[in-house]
C-alpha positions in Angstrom: 115.2 133.4 79.7 116.1 129.8 80.5 119.4 131.1 82.1 117.5 133.7 84.1 115.2 131.0 85.5 118.1 128.8 86.4 119.9 131.6 88.1 116.7 132.5 90.0 116.3 128.9 91.1 119.9 128.8 92.3 119.4 132.0 94.3 116.2 130.6 95.9 118.1 127.5 96.8 120.7 129.5 98.7 117.9 131.0 100.7 116.9 127.5 102.0 118.2 126.2 105.3 121.4 124.2 105.0 119.6 120.9 105.6 117.4 121.5 102.6 120.4 122.3 100.3 122.5 119.4 101.5 120.1 116.5 100.6 117.6 115.6 98.0 115.1 114.4 100.6 111.6 115.8 101.1 109.8 115.1 104.3 106.1 114.9 103.5 103.6 114.3 106.3 99.8 113.8 106.5 97.6 113.6 109.5 95.8 110.6 107.9 96.5 106.9 108.2 98.7 105.2 105.6 95.6 103.2 104.4 93.4 106.3 103.8 93.4 108.0 100.4 95.9 110.7 101.4 98.3 108.0 102.8 97.9 106.1 99.5 98.7 109.3 97.7 101.9 109.9 99.6 103.2 106.4 99.1 102.3 106.4 95.4 104.0 109.8 94.8 107.1 108.8 96.7 107.4 105.6 94.7 107.0 107.3 91.4 109.6 110.0 92.3 112.1 107.4 93.6 111.8 105.3 90.5 111.9 108.1 87.9 114.7 110.0 89.6 116.8 106.8 90.1 116.9 107.7 93.8 118.2 111.2 93.3 115.2 112.6 95.1 113.6 110.8 98.0 110.2 111.5 99.4 109.8 110.5 103.1 106.1 110.2 103.9 104.8 110.1 107.5 101.3 109.3 108.6 98.8 109.8 111.5 100.2 113.3 112.3 103.4 111.6 113.6 105.3 114.7 112.5 103.1 116.7 114.9 101.4 118.7 112.0 97.7 118.8 111.4 96.1 119.8 108.2 95.3 123.4 109.3 99.0 124.0 110.1 100.4 122.2 107.1 101.0 125.2 104.8 102.7 127.2 107.5 104.9 124.2 108.3 106.0 124.0 104.7 106.6 127.7 104.3 108.7 127.8 107.5 110.8 124.8 106.3 109.8 122.4 109.0 109.0 120.0 106.2 109.4 120.4 102.5 106.0 119.1 101.3 102.8 117.8 102.8 99.2 116.7 102.4 96.4 118.6 104.0 92.6 118.2 104.0 91.6 121.2 101.8 88.8 122.7 103.8 90.9 122.7 107.0 92.9 125.5 105.2 89.9 127.8 104.8 91.5 130.4 107.2 94.3 130.7 104.6 91.9 131.3 101.7 88.1 130.5 101.3 88.9 128.7 98.1 90.1 125.7 100.1 86.6 125.1 101.4 85.1 124.7 97.9 85.4 120.9 97.5 83.8 120.3 100.9 80.6 122.4 100.3 77.6 120.3 101.2 75.7 118.6 98.4 77.5 120.5 95.7 78.6 117.3 94.1 76.9 113.9 94.5 79.1 111.6 92.4 82.7 110.8 91.5 82.2 112.3 88.1 80.9 115.5 89.6 83.8 115.6 92.0 86.4 115.2 89.3 84.8 118.0 87.2 84.9 120.3 90.2 88.5 119.4 90.9 89.4 120.3 87.3 87.7 123.6 87.6 89.1 124.4 91.0 92.7 123.4 90.3 94.0 126.7 88.9 92.3 128.6 91.8 93.9 126.3 94.4 97.3 126.5 92.7 97.1 130.3 92.7 96.2 130.4 96.4 99.2 128.2 97.2 101.5 130.3 94.9 100.7 133.4 97.0 102.2 131.6 100.0 105.3 130.4 98.2 104.0 126.9 97.6 103.4 124.7 94.6 100.5 122.3 94.0 101.7 118.7 93.5 98.4 116.9 93.2 94.8 116.7 94.5 93.6 113.7 96.5 89.9 112.8 96.1 88.0 111.3 99.0 84.9 109.0 98.9 81.7 110.6 99.9 81.3 111.7 103.6 78.6 110.2 105.8 77.7 110.1 109.4 79.3 107.5 111.7 77.2 107.3 114.9 76.8 105.3 118.1 73.1 104.7 117.5 71.0 104.3 114.4 69.6 107.6 112.9 66.0 106.9 112.0 64.6 110.5 111.7 65.9 114.1 111.3 65.0 114.6 115.0 67.8 112.1 115.9 70.4 114.6 114.6 69.8 116.7 117.7 71.2 113.8 119.8 74.6 114.0 118.1 77.8 115.4 119.5 79.5 115.2 116.1 83.0 115.7 114.9 82.9 117.9 111.8 85.8 118.8 109.5 85.4 122.5 108.8 83.4 125.6 109.7 80.7 125.0 107.1 80.0 121.4 108.2 79.8 122.6 111.8 77.3 125.3 110.8 75.2 122.8 108.9 75.0 120.3 111.7 74.5 122.9 114.4 71.5 124.3 112.4 69.7 120.9 112.6 70.3 120.8 116.4 73.5 118.8 116.7 76.4 119.7 118.9 79.0 120.1 116.2 82.8 120.5 116.7 85.4 120.9 114.0 88.2 118.6 115.0 91.3 117.4 113.3 91.0 113.8 112.2 94.2 113.0 114.1 92.5 114.2 117.3 89.2 112.4 116.8 89.9 109.1 118.4 90.7 110.5 121.9 87.4 112.4 121.7 85.5 109.2 121.0 87.4 107.4 123.8 86.5 110.0 126.4 82.9 110.2 125.2 82.9 113.9 124.3 81.6 113.0 120.8 79.3 110.2 119.7 79.4 110.8 116.0 81.9 111.6 113.2 81.4 113.2 109.8 83.8 111.2 107.6 83.9 108.8 104.7 84.1 105.1 105.0 87.7 105.5 103.9 88.7 107.7 106.8 86.6 105.7 109.3 88.1 102.4 108.2 91.6 103.8 108.6 90.9 104.7 112.2 88.6 101.7 112.9 85.8 104.0 113.9 83.5 100.9 114.2 85.2 100.2 117.6 83.0 103.1 118.9 80.5 103.9 116.1 78.7 100.8 114.6 76.3 102.8 112.4 77.0 104.7 109.1 74.4 106.9 107.4 75.1 107.2 103.7 74.2 110.9 103.0 76.8 111.9 100.3 77.4 115.1 102.2 80.4 116.0 100.1 83.2 114.4 98.1 86.1 116.5 99.5 89.7 116.8 98.5 93.1 116.9 100.1 95.9 119.1 98.7 99.5 118.0 98.3 101.9 120.9 98.0 105.7 121.6 98.2 107.8 124.6 99.1 108.3 126.4 95.9 111.9 127.2 96.7 112.6 123.5 97.4 111.1 122.7 94.0 113.0 125.5 92.2 116.3 124.2 93.8 116.0 120.9 91.9 117.6 120.4 88.5 115.3 120.8 85.5 115.2 117.0 85.1 114.1 116.4 88.7 111.5 119.2 88.5 110.1 117.3 85.4 110.1 114.1 87.5 108.2 115.7 90.3 105.6 117.2 87.9 105.1 113.9 86.1 104.8 112.0 89.4 102.2 114.4 90.7 100.1 114.0 87.5 100.5 110.2 87.6 99.6 110.0 91.3 96.4 112.0 90.9 95.3 109.9 87.9 95.8 106.7 89.9 94.0 108.1 92.9 90.9 108.9 90.8 91.1 105.4 89.3 91.2 103.9 92.8 88.2 106.0 93.9 85.9 104.1 91.5 86.2 100.9 93.6 87.0 102.5 97.0 83.5 102.9 98.2 82.5 99.3 97.8 85.8 98.1 99.3 85.3 100.4 102.3 81.7 99.2 102.8 82.7 95.5 102.6 85.3 96.1 105.3 82.9 98.1 107.4 80.2 95.3 107.2 82.8 92.7 108.1 83.5 94.7 111.3 79.8 94.9 112.2 78.9 98.3 110.8 75.3 98.8 109.8 75.1 101.0 106.6 71.8 102.7 105.6 70.4 105.6 103.8 67.6 107.9 105.2 66.2 110.3 102.6 64.5 112.4 105.3 67.8 113.1 107.1 69.4 114.0 103.8 66.6 116.4 103.0 66.9 118.1 106.4 70.6 118.6 105.9 70.2 119.8 102.3 67.8 122.5 103.4 70.5 124.0 105.7 73.2 123.4 103.2 71.8 126.0 100.8 72.5 128.7 103.4 76.0 127.4 104.0 76.8 127.6 100.3 75.5 131.2 100.1 77.7 132.1 103.1 80.7 130.6 101.4 80.0 132.6 98.3 79.9 135.8 100.3 83.4 135.0 101.8 84.9 133.9 98.5 83.7 136.9 96.6 83.5 137.0 92.7 85.5 133.8 92.4 82.5 131.9 93.8 80.3 132.6 90.7 83.2 132.2 88.3 83.9 128.7 89.6 80.3 127.6 89.9 79.5 128.9 86.4 82.5 127.0 85.0 81.4 123.9 86.9 77.9 124.0 85.5 79.1 124.6 82.0 81.4 121.6 82.3 78.5 119.4 83.2 77.7 117.0 80.4 
């Protein structure tokens, strides 16, 4: 069986474009800044692979969508061989499979511990969705909790109607539209131009993403609502992976596990680090329970809508998640 697997891997390698066969180099883009969690994941993963492989495999990260690839297009770019691997914000991939929107469902998790349990439950489902497209899951990247960056202070639920807000998926667009906001799902890489031309006056993002883009230059208020603790997904072309030697495949797998573990460890202090940097740059951070309650009321309908799209897998995952809760 081992010989059969090796022969199958060799055959898949022959199917790759010549530039993939000729060099042990993987281009791996993200649309996020180097300083954001996905950027940290890429640099960490690349470092572990380079060290453990003694340079036999090189990961070439790129940031800020400099490769011209947004999260929503990442899987297609990897499948088509434009890049060998990449990081994508999971819920931006919902059109590929509803499962990718799971970790961004509003108010499903409210702590780092909850987010990690959900990631552990979701992992095999995400891996299967990638496998169906000829991709392999490398690791998951956790994000700090999402809040509302805004141009003016949000003092009451009625203030939400004044927002023209960048959201990050269909679900968040529906939730904010339901409370009267003008909501637009926009790639993070395309957010700054929208702020510059005034077409949006608020952004749904974490302090992490906001700090990476210096959102405080336009939006000096941050409402801490713990809307979700979403994930990004790092994946690789399965044929590119299979074309490696067994030793290098083991290196990649170990680097992925180590990277994800280190990202979770980093998350524990990331929130306060972000808030300190935000305050140093003049951001006012507050929490308004009334605004949270207004959004939570609409979130319940959004979760039900996702379950309808996801089908039986919704209840399988949510049941596993609840059972895993200590």
